[in-house]
TORLUMMAR-247067 format. One record per residue (C-alpha): chain; x negated, y, z. Coordinates in nm, 4 decimals, padded with zeros to 6 digits. Each point is the difference from the previous one (the first is absolute). Example, Ala and Ser with C-alpha at 12.3 -4.5 7.8 and 13.67 -1.06 7.14 Angstrom:
+------+----------+----------+----------+
| lovo |       xx |       yy |       zz |
+------+----------+----------+----------+
|    A | -01.2300 | -00.4500 |  00.7800 |
|    A | -00.1370 |  00.3440 | -00.0660 |
+------+----------+----------+----------+
% end
This chain:
+------+----------+----------+----------+
| lovo |       xx |       yy |       zz |
+------+----------+----------+----------+
|    A |  08.3890 | -05.3048 | -06.6092 |
|    A | -00.0770 |  00.3622 |  00.0889 |
|    A |  00.3006 |  00.1226 | -00.1959 |
|    A |  00.2218 | -00.2447 |  00.1878 |
|    A | -00.1481 |  00.1279 |  00.3255 |
|    A |  00.1355 |  00.3465 | -00.0841 |
|    A |  00.3450 | -00.1591 |  00.0001 |
|    A | -00.0312 | -00.1680 |  00.3416 |
|    A |  00.2237 |  00.1124 |  00.2878 |
|    A | -00.0779 | -00.0993 |  00.3582 |
|    A |  00.2831 | -00.2246 |  00.1195 |
|    A | -00.0066 |  00.1652 |  00.3435 |
|    A |  00.0515 |  00.3411 | -00.1605 |
|    A |  00.3432 | -00.1054 | -00.1252 |
|    A |  00.2968 |  00.0499 |  00.2315 |
|    A |  00.2473 | -00.2838 | -00.0529 |
|    A |  00.3641 |  00.1075 |  00.0312 |
|    A |  00.2141 | -00.3060 | -00.0757 |
|    A |  00.0140 | -00.3228 | -00.1964 |
|    A |  00.2196 |  00.0224 | -00.3080 |
|    A |  00.2480 | -00.2826 | -00.0593 |
|    A |  00.0740 |  00.0926 | -00.3610 |
|    A | -00.2921 | -00.2067 | -00.1220 |
|    A | -00.1444 | -00.3489 |  00.0320 |
|    A | -00.3338 | -00.0188 |  00.1735 |
|    A | -00.1090 |  00.2654 |  00.2485 |
|    A |  00.0578 |  00.3589 | -00.1062 |
|    A | -00.0410 |  00.2798 |  00.2504 |
|    A |  00.1206 |  00.3552 | -00.0141 |
|    A | -00.2884 |  00.2025 |  00.1386 |
|    A | -00.1569 |  00.3442 |  00.0250 |
|    A | -00.3385 |  00.1093 | -00.1330 |
|    A | -00.0064 |  00.3609 | -00.1208 |
|    A |  00.3710 | -00.0480 | -00.0739 |
|    A |  00.2340 | -00.2962 | -00.0370 |
|    A | -00.1527 | -00.3088 | -00.1575 |
|    A |  00.0828 | -00.3654 | -00.0603 |
|    A | -00.2491 | -00.2585 |  00.1264 |
|    A |  00.0106 | -00.3483 | -00.1514 |
|    A | -00.1676 | -00.2364 |  00.2471 |
|    A | -00.1966 | -00.2720 | -00.1777 |
|    A | -00.0327 | -00.3198 |  00.2027 |
|    A | -00.3030 | -00.2101 | -00.0969 |
|    A |  00.0698 | -00.3431 | -00.1422 |
|    A | -00.0497 | -00.2404 |  00.2917 |
|    A | -00.1520 | -00.2619 | -00.2304 |
|    A | -00.2473 |  00.2382 | -00.1646 |
|    A | -00.3395 |  00.0992 |  00.1338 |
|    A |  00.0243 |  00.3478 |  00.1585 |
|    A | -00.2904 |  00.1403 | -00.2027 |
|    A |  00.1450 | -00.1440 | -00.3220 |
|    A |  00.3386 |  00.1560 |  00.0705 |
|    A | -00.1561 |  00.3371 |  00.0851 |
|    A | -00.1889 | -00.0069 | -00.3309 |
|    A |  00.3230 | -00.0890 | -00.1837 |
|    A |  00.1791 |  00.2838 |  00.1780 |
|    A | -00.2717 |  00.2561 | -00.0825 |
|    A | -00.0150 | -00.1049 | -00.3648 |
|    A |  00.3760 |  00.0243 | -00.0359 |
|    A |  00.0408 |  00.3425 |  00.1606 |
|    A | -00.3004 |  00.1328 | -00.1945 |
|    A |  00.1974 | -00.0680 | -00.3192 |
|    A |  00.3125 |  00.1656 |  00.1417 |
|    A | -00.1581 |  00.3216 |  00.1234 |
|    A | -00.0031 |  00.1703 | -00.3417 |
|    A |  00.3620 | -00.0733 | -00.0888 |
|    A |  00.1828 |  00.3260 | -00.0786 |
|    A |  00.3505 | -00.0029 | -00.1473 |
|    A |  00.3119 |  00.2003 |  00.0791 |
|    A |  00.2066 | -00.3174 |  00.0512 |
|    A | -00.2559 | -00.1892 |  00.2107 |
|    A | -00.0336 |  00.0702 |  00.3706 |
|    A | -00.3469 |  00.1345 |  00.0690 |
|    A | -00.2365 | -00.2069 |  00.2121 |
|    A | -00.1839 |  00.2588 |  00.2079 |
|    A | -00.2384 | -00.1996 |  00.2157 |
|    A | -00.1066 | -00.3320 |  00.1439 |
|    A | -00.0908 | -00.1475 |  00.3387 |
|    A | -00.2782 | -00.2572 | -00.0284 |
|    A | -00.0917 | -00.0598 |  00.3649 |
|    A |  00.0848 | -00.3693 |  00.0405 |
|    A |  00.2416 | -00.1147 |  00.1389 |
|    A |  00.1794 |  00.3322 | -00.0618 |
|    A |  00.0231 | -00.0185 | -00.3770 |
|    A |  00.2569 |  00.2310 | -00.1573 |
|    A |  00.0725 |  00.2097 | -00.3047 |
|    A |  00.1505 |  00.3459 |  00.0414 |
|    A |  00.2459 |  00.1665 | -00.2373 |
|    A |  00.2384 |  00.2918 | -00.0147 |
|    A |  00.3183 | -00.0350 |  00.2041 |
|    A |  00.3087 | -00.0110 | -00.2220 |
|    A |  00.3200 |  00.1529 |  00.1355 |
|    A |  00.2428 | -00.1389 | -00.2569 |
|    A |  00.1870 | -00.3309 | -00.0122 |
|    A | -00.1302 | -00.2985 | -00.1888 |
|    A |  00.2054 | -00.1614 | -00.2759 |
|    A |  00.0703 | -00.3049 |  00.2165 |
|    A |  00.1670 |  00.2203 |  00.2613 |
|    A |  00.1959 |  00.1886 | -00.2655 |
|    A |  00.1163 | -00.3098 | -00.1887 |
|    A |  00.0359 | -00.2791 |  00.2548 |
|    A |  00.0720 |  00.1812 |  00.3276 |
|    A |  00.1827 |  00.3204 | -00.0943 |
|    A |  00.1417 | -00.1497 | -00.3216 |
|    A | -00.0515 |  00.3343 | -00.1728 |
|    A |  00.1413 |  00.0404 | -00.3475 |
|    A | -00.2863 |  00.0757 | -00.2383 |
|    A |  00.1178 |  00.1425 | -00.3356 |
|    A | -00.1563 | -00.1594 | -00.3070 |
|    A | -00.1784 |  00.3232 | -00.0940 |
|    A | -00.1638 |  00.0047 |  00.3437 |
|    A | -00.0842 | -00.3715 | -00.0144 |
|    A | -00.1735 |  00.0527 | -00.3353 |
|    A | -00.1864 |  00.3020 |  00.1376 |
|    A | -00.1187 | -00.1989 |  00.3041 |
|    A | -00.1007 | -00.2989 | -00.2136 |
|    A | -00.1949 |  00.2235 | -00.2400 |
|    A | -00.1918 |  00.1601 |  00.2863 |
|    A | -00.0815 | -00.3440 |  00.1437 |
|    A | -00.1188 | -00.1205 | -00.3418 |
|    A | -00.2174 |  00.3113 | -00.0461 |
|    A | -00.1692 | -00.0542 |  00.3360 |
|    A | -00.0511 | -00.3709 | -00.0644 |
|    A | -00.1455 |  00.0685 | -00.3446 |
|    A | -00.2521 |  00.2334 |  00.1644 |
|    A | -00.0924 | -00.2630 |  00.2622 |
|    A | -00.0519 | -00.2686 | -00.2619 |
|    A | -00.2208 |  00.2341 | -00.2040 |
|    A | -00.2155 |  00.0206 |  00.3139 |
|    A | -00.0019 | -00.3841 |  00.0160 |
|    A |  00.1988 |  00.0078 |  00.3245 |
|    A |  00.2996 | -00.2289 |  00.0444 |
|    A |  00.2686 |  00.0999 |  00.2473 |
|    A |  00.0615 | -00.3629 |  00.1057 |
|    A |  00.3000 |  00.0903 |  00.2150 |
|    A |  00.2253 |  00.2131 | -00.2205 |
|    A |  00.3456 | -00.0080 |  00.1596 |
|    A |  00.2653 |  00.2457 |  00.1095 |
|    A | -00.1310 |  00.0168 |  00.3599 |
|    A | -00.3193 |  00.1531 | -00.1438 |
|    A |  00.1713 |  00.2500 | -00.2305 |
|    A |  00.1157 |  00.3237 |  00.1635 |
|    A |  00.2071 |  00.2920 | -00.1229 |
|    A | -00.1164 |  00.3379 |  00.1259 |
|    A |  00.1646 |  00.3116 | -00.1447 |
|    A |  00.1407 | -00.2095 | -00.2877 |
|    A | -00.3505 | -00.1166 | -00.0844 |
|    A | -00.1284 | -00.3575 |  00.0181 |
|    A | -00.2975 | -00.0696 |  00.2279 |
|    A | -00.1481 | -00.3526 | -00.0055 |
|    A | -00.1854 | -00.1254 |  00.3086 |
|    A | -00.2131 | -00.2980 |  00.1083 |
|    A | -00.1568 | -00.0590 | -00.3408 |
|    A | -00.3128 | -00.2132 | -00.0212 |
|    A |  00.0079 | -00.1222 |  00.3609 |
|    A |  00.0612 | -00.3724 | -00.0500 |
|    A | -00.1836 | -00.2306 |  00.0743 |
|    A | -00.0967 |  00.2309 |  00.2861 |
|    A |  00.3533 |  00.0118 |  00.1374 |
|    A |  00.2284 | -00.2977 | -00.0555 |
|    A |  00.3729 |  00.0578 | -00.0303 |
|    A |  00.0853 | -00.3546 |  00.1053 |
|    A | -00.1020 | -00.2334 |  00.2791 |
|    A | -00.0024 | -00.3748 |  00.0463 |
|    A |  00.1570 | -00.1854 |  00.2921 |
|    A | -00.0875 | -00.3413 |  00.1411 |
|    A |  00.3165 | -00.1640 | -00.1419 |
|    A | -00.1410 |  00.0413 | -00.2790 |
|    A |  00.1907 |  00.2923 | -00.1495 |
|    A | -00.0669 |  00.3410 | -00.1460 |
|    A |  00.1563 |  00.2972 |  00.1778 |
|    A |  00.0285 |  00.2986 | -00.2300 |
|    A |  00.1899 |  00.3300 | -00.0259 |
|    A |  00.3466 | -00.0035 | -00.1497 |
|    A | -00.0055 | -00.0160 | -00.3783 |
|    A | -00.3761 | -00.0648 | -00.0143 |
|    A |  00.0339 | -00.3062 | -00.2241 |
|    A |  00.1943 |  00.2056 | -00.2559 |
|    A | -00.3127 |  00.2027 | -00.0778 |
|    A | -00.2319 | -00.2969 | -00.0453 |
|    A | -00.0781 | -00.1103 | -00.3535 |
|    A |  00.0566 | -00.3723 | -00.0686 |
|    A | -00.3738 | -00.0609 | -00.0298 |
|    A | -00.0368 |  00.1222 |  00.3603 |
|    A |  00.3063 | -00.1793 |  00.1380 |
|    A | -00.1264 | -00.3314 | -00.1356 |
|    A | -00.3156 |  00.0377 |  00.2090 |
|    A |  00.1695 |  00.0869 |  00.3293 |
|    A | -00.0966 | -00.2642 |  00.2545 |
|    A |  00.1413 |  00.0239 |  00.3552 |
|    A | -00.2579 | -00.2578 |  00.1122 |
|    A | -00.2943 |  00.2122 | -00.1058 |
|    A | -00.0398 |  00.3510 |  00.1380 |
|    A | -00.3138 |  00.0451 | -00.2083 |
|    A |  00.1881 | -00.0160 | -00.3292 |
|    A | -00.1113 |  00.3063 | -00.1963 |
|    A |  00.2826 |  00.1426 | -00.2073 |
|    A | -00.1367 |  00.0946 | -00.3414 |
|    A |  00.1309 |  00.3517 | -00.0555 |
|    A | -00.0502 |  00.1465 | -00.3477 |
|    A |  00.1326 |  00.2984 | -00.1966 |
|    A |  00.2626 | -00.2413 | -00.1367 |
|    A |  00.1217 | -00.0953 |  00.3489 |
|    A |  00.0437 |  00.3721 |  00.0766 |
|    A |  00.2135 |  00.0283 | -00.3153 |
|    A |  00.2159 | -00.2923 |  00.1139 |
|    A |  00.0528 |  00.1752 |  00.3353 |
|    A |  00.0959 |  00.3197 | -00.1831 |
|    A |  00.2721 | -00.1986 | -00.1793 |
|    A |  00.1503 | -00.0832 |  00.3385 |
|    A | -00.0209 |  00.3637 |  00.1158 |
|    A |  00.1786 |  00.1038 | -00.3213 |
|    A |  00.2655 | -00.2667 |  00.0663 |
|    A |  00.0523 |  00.1370 |  00.3528 |
|    A |  00.0336 |  00.3564 | -00.1287 |
|    A |  00.2708 | -00.1104 | -00.2438 |
|    A |  00.1946 | -00.2513 |  00.2086 |
|    A | -00.0755 |  00.1036 |  00.3616 |
|    A | -00.0815 | -00.3564 |  00.1023 |
|    A | -00.2772 | -00.2578 | -00.0369 |
|    A |  00.0044 | -00.2594 | -00.2775 |
|    A |  00.1518 | -00.3248 |  00.1332 |
|    A |  00.1192 |  00.1971 |  00.3036 |
|    A |  00.2398 | -00.2753 |  00.1081 |
|    A | -00.2467 | -00.2848 | -00.0383 |
|    A | -00.2445 | -00.1506 |  00.2527 |
|    A | -00.3755 |  00.0287 | -00.0663 |
|    A | -00.0240 | -00.3661 | -00.0991 |
|    A |  00.2317 |  00.0713 | -00.2923 |
|    A | -00.2099 |  00.2974 | -00.1152 |
|    A | -00.3153 | -00.2128 |  00.0138 |
|    A |  00.1725 | -00.2817 | -00.1913 |
|    A |  00.1156 |  00.2390 | -00.2733 |
|    A | -00.3496 |  00.1462 | -00.0358 |
|    A | -00.1473 | -00.3472 | -00.0303 |
|    A |  00.2508 | -00.0838 | -00.2716 |
|    A | -00.0400 |  00.3274 | -00.1918 |
|    A |  00.3552 |  00.1197 |  00.0689 |
|    A |  00.0726 |  00.3732 |  00.0322 |
|    A |  00.2806 |  00.1816 |  00.1765 |
|    A |  00.2799 | -00.0058 | -00.2603 |
|    A |  00.1127 |  00.3438 | -00.1140 |
|    A |  00.3114 | -00.1183 | -00.1832 |
|    A |  00.2303 |  00.0779 |  00.2932 |
|    A | -00.0443 |  00.3752 | -00.0440 |
|    A |  00.0334 |  00.2325 | -00.2946 |
|    A | -00.3269 |  00.1869 | -00.0179 |
|    A | -00.1634 |  00.1999 | -00.2757 |
|    A | -00.2351 | -00.1953 | -00.2254 |
|    A | -00.2821 |  00.2391 |  00.0918 |
|    A |  00.0315 | -00.0731 |  00.3714 |
|    A |  00.0445 | -00.3746 | -00.0519 |
|    A | -00.3021 | -00.0216 | -00.2317 |
|    A | -00.2234 |  00.1629 |  00.2604 |
|    A |  00.1062 | -00.2526 |  00.2651 |
|    A | -00.0402 | -00.2998 | -00.2302 |
|    A | -00.3388 |  00.1142 | -00.1298 |
|    A | -00.1369 |  00.0644 |  00.3488 |
|    A |  00.1298 | -00.3376 |  00.1163 |
|    A | -00.1553 | -00.1952 | -00.2871 |
|    A | -00.1340 | -00.3348 |  00.1208 |
|    A | -00.3063 |  00.0442 | -00.2218 |
|    A | -00.2087 |  00.2715 |  00.1720 |
|    A | -00.1542 |  00.1264 | -00.3242 |
|    A |  00.3491 |  00.0522 | -00.1464 |
|    A |  00.0794 |  00.2637 |  00.2630 |
|    A | -00.0425 |  00.3633 | -00.1082 |
|    A | -00.2618 |  00.2178 |  00.1630 |
|    A |  00.1064 |  00.3123 |  00.1863 |
|    A | -00.0886 |  00.2309 | -00.2892 |
|    A |  00.2499 | -00.1947 | -00.2130 |
|    A |  00.2566 |  00.0150 |  00.2798 |
|    A | -00.0373 |  00.3796 |  00.0155 |
|    A |  00.0885 |  00.0142 | -00.3705 |
|    A |  00.2960 | -00.2378 |  00.0424 |
|    A |  00.1391 |  00.2043 |  00.2885 |
|    A | -00.0344 |  00.3223 | -00.1997 |
|    A |  00.2342 | -00.1519 | -00.2610 |
|    A |  00.2712 | -00.0878 |  00.2518 |
|    A |  00.3408 |  00.1525 | -00.0821 |
|    A |  00.0763 |  00.3042 |  00.2091 |
|    A |  00.3525 | -00.0952 |  00.0960 |
|    A |  00.1298 | -00.2494 |  00.2530 |
|    A |  00.0090 | -00.3301 | -00.1897 |
|    A | -00.0022 | -00.2457 |  00.2870 |
|    A |  00.3447 | -00.1489 |  00.0612 |
|    A |  00.0561 | -00.2853 |  00.2415 |
|    A |  00.2236 | -00.2801 | -00.1135 |
|    A |  00.3153 | -00.0085 |  00.2169 |
|    A |  00.0271 | -00.3778 | -00.0362 |
|    A | -00.3420 | -00.0576 |  00.1538 |
|    A | -00.0690 |  00.2921 |  00.2341 |
|    A | -00.3468 |  00.0507 |  00.1380 |
|    A |  00.0272 | -00.0332 |  00.3741 |
|    A | -00.2082 |  00.1845 |  00.2540 |
|    A | -00.1708 | -00.2378 |  00.2384 |
|    A | -00.1712 |  00.1361 |  00.3091 |
|    A | -00.1786 | -00.3127 |  00.1184 |
|    A | -00.0592 | -00.3064 | -00.2157 |
|    A | -00.0249 | -00.3087 |  00.2198 |
|    A | -00.3098 | -00.2116 |  00.0557 |
|    A | -00.2438 |  00.2596 | -00.1272 |
|    A | -00.1183 |  00.1691 |  00.3162 |
|    A | -00.1021 |  00.3544 |  00.0727 |
|    A | -00.2803 |  00.1356 |  00.2121 |
+------+----------+----------+----------+
% end
């Protein structure tokens, strides 16, 4: 506990500047000996306050020693309830979601492979430390000086990226379902806010498959379909078909392996690093003119917050 105490920052010593809308949950741009990002952690209303504080301390204790060039550094923690927060470096670059889905940037295949390899390297490191990201998606993957920086790793179940309404319905960020492995989707229950999503190294790999898909195609899988359809396909073990585009076997194999419906059949990130290193160096992705991939800015039904 004493070593964690060395990491504690007084909440009142942080000067909040503005809330950042680029992320789900509450993320503040702030100042404390320089620019920082402050992720506000709101205690679970149905959990005992002392229990949640213990959960929070245990989780951040595991995160404090993470050091990797492609993982954003957590630099401190606020543990004065109710002001629970985790502090990290402020990143000036864009995230991949902004680049792909808002700016519609063209990402050459060489660059996509480079980004994917850096993500896989960072995730392999995390898993070696027995830490799952649990929310790997393009909103949490930034590009700063052509270098990938992954944020918000290891924070769920501390910080949910979905909420439940009284309808009942689940309100989640755009594209969120696309990252969820079938074994998680099958357990989603809009009537039960206490449902614990069982995140594993294999569910992180599934999410990576979706990130790789976005890098290649600049859209989400099933981009034109409502969430109910995505859930139905997951329940019936049906993947996004890749037959409508001509894509290199290397790239297609990575997607299909990551999206395997049997978790143990998915590669680990060390294997993915090797697969990506074997990717051809030239542009081999060609979109079929008969079935063009369309850019969709706002799928209906699935809400944003």
